[in-house]
N, C-alpha and C positions, 0 to 999 in steps of 0.2 A: 812426614818429609824425610826423617832420618832413615826410615826403612827404604824409601825410594832411592836415596843416595847410596845406601849400602848395597842395593841390587846392582847399581852401576859399577861398584868396585869389585864385586865378587866375580871370579872367572869360572868357577865350577857351575855347570849347567843345573845339576840337581839342587845345589844351594840356591841358585836363582829362582827355581821353581817353588821351593819351599818358602823363600822370602816373598815371592809374588802372592802365594796363597795366604800368607800371614797378613800381607798388606790389604788384600781384598776382605779378609775377615774383620780386620780392624776398621776398615771403611764402612762395612755394613753395620758393625756395632756402633759406630759413631752416628750413623743415620738413625738407627733405632733409638739411641739415647736422645738425639735431638727431637725426634717425634714424641718420645715420652715426656720430655721436658715441656714441649708445646701443649700436650694434652693436660698435664698437671697445672700449668700456669693458666690455661683458659677454662679449667673446670669450674671455677667459681662464677665466671661470666656466663657460661652456658647453663649452669644450674639456675641462675637468676632469670635468664631468658625463658627457660622452660617453665618455671613457676609463674612468671608473668603471663605466658601464653595459656596456661591451664586455668588461671583465675580471672582472665580478662572478661569483660562483658560480652555476652553472645550477641550475634547479630539476629535481627528478627527474620523469621523464616518466610514471611509473606502470607502465611495462612491466617485468616481472620480469627480473632480470639472468640471462644465460645461464650464467655460471660459478658464481654463488652460489646460484641457485634452480633453474633448469631442469635442468641436468645432474645435480645431486645427487638431485633428485626422480625423474628418469628412471632412475637407476641402482638405486634401491630398488624399482622397479616389477617385477612378475613378467614373465618372458619371454613368456608367453602373451598377456599384455595388450599388450605392445609389438608382438608379431607381429600381433595383431588390428588394432591401430591402423595398422600399416604396410600390412596387407592392404586395409583400407578406403581408405587413401590411394592405393594402386596401382590399385585397381579404379576409383576416380574419374578416373584418368588414361586409362582405356581408351576407345577410340572407341565411338560408339553402334552402329556396324555393323562387325563384324570382317571383315577381308579373308579371302579364300579360302586364300591362301598362309599358312603358319605364320609368325608373327612371332617376334621375339626372345624375348619372355616365354615362349612355348610351348616354344621350344628350350631355354631355361634350365631350365624346370620338368622337362623330360625328362632333361636332364643331371644335375640335382640330385635326381632320384628315388632314394629309398633302397630297395634291393632286400632282400628277406628271404633269409637264408641257409638253405639246406636242411639244414645240419648245424651242430653247435656249432663255432664258430671256434676254441675252445681245445682241441679234440680233437686230440691229437698223433698218434693212430693213423690213419695215412693209408695205405690199401692201393693207391692209384693208382700206376700204372706208366707210364713213358714208352715209347710205341711207337716203334720205329725208323722213320725216314722211308723210305718205299717209293719207289724210283726205277722209274718205268714205262719199259720199253724203247720206243725209237722204232719205230713200226710200219713206217716206210719209211726204212731206213738210207740213207746217202749213196750207197753202192755200187749199191743197187737203184734209186735215183732216177736215177743216171747211166746205168744200163743201159736203163731205160724211156725216158729222154729221147733217147738215141741211137736206139732203135727207132722212136720217134715221128718223129724228124727224118727217118729213112729213109722212113717212110710219107708224110710231107708233101712229100718231093721228087718224088712222083708227079704233082704239079701238078693236084690235084683237091680237091674239098670232102670233108671228113670230119665225121662226128658221133661223139660219145662212145660211143654204143652200137655203132656200126660198128667202132670201133677195139678195143673190148673183145671183140667177137665175133672180130675178126681175131686178137687175142692168144690167145683161147681155142683157136682152131683151131691155133695154133702151139705149144700146150702150156703156156701160162702158168698158174700156180697162182692161188689166190684172192687172195693178197697182191699178186701182180704185176698182177692185173686191177684191184684197188683202187688200186694205184699209178698205173695208166694214167689213171684218173679224177682222181687227185690232181694229177698233172702237167698235165692239160688244164685243170682248174679254176684252177690257178696261172697259167696263160697266158691267162686270160680277158681281162684288160686289155691293151691293146696295149703299154703302157709296161713290162709285166712279161712279155710273151710271149717264148717261146724260138723262135717260128716267125715270122720277120719277114715272110714272104710270104703269111701268112694272117691273116684277121680273124675273131674269134669273135663270134657272135650267139646269143641264146637261140632254141631250137627245140623247145619243148614239154618233156616229161618222158620219162624212160626207167626201166626196171627190169630188172635181170639177176639172176642167181642170187646174186651177191655184193655188188652195189652198186646203188643207185637214187638218182635226184635229177633236177635240171633238166638237160635235154639242151642241149649246146652244139654249134653247127655252125661249123666253121672253113672259111670261104670264101677262095678265092684273091683276093688284092688286085688290083684293076685298076691297071694302070700308067697314069699321067697323062702 
C-alpha cells in the first residue's frame, strides 16, 4: 500500500515505472509466499490421506476365486464334461494346416490307445508255453572260412583278374561241395571294400550278375591293382 501511494506522489515518469515494476514484483512474491505457506500447512493432512488411500482395503474385482469357487465347481463336474472341454481347448490350439510328419499329439494318442483284450484278463487258465530259443548254426564255420580264404589267396597269387562265377566254377572242378561254393561267394563279397579286402593286390568292381547251381547275385571282378 505504501508503494502504491508513493507512485501517486512521484511526478517523474521513469521513477513511476520503476516503482510500478517493484510493486508488481512484490505482489508476485507475496502470492508465491502465500501458496508456499498453504502447501506447508496442508502437507501433513495430504500425507495422511495418501497413506490411508495406499493401505485401505481393496475392492473385489468380481473374478471368481480359484480355490473357493473354480476348483470346487470343477471337482463336482462329470469327467466326460471336463474331457470335452479339454478336447475343445486342445483342438483350438491346432494349426490350420497339419504338417505331413506326425506331431507330438498324434504320437501321444497312439501311445495312449487302449487295446481290446482277446481274452478275459482274470482267466488263470493259461495254456501258453515258452518255446526254447533255437540257436541256428553258423552256415560258414571259422575253419571253413579259413580254408576258402587260403584257397582264394592262392588263386589271386596268379596275378590275373578273377570274377566270382569263375572262382566258383574253379572250386566246382576241384570238388567243392555246395556249402564251400557258397562260402567262396561269402568271402569275396566280404572283400568288396578295399578297407576290408583280404587281397591287397586286387581291387573289386561290379561286373553284372551271375547265377550258378547254388548261389546267384551281383558279380564282382577283382582286377590287379596298378602300381603307381
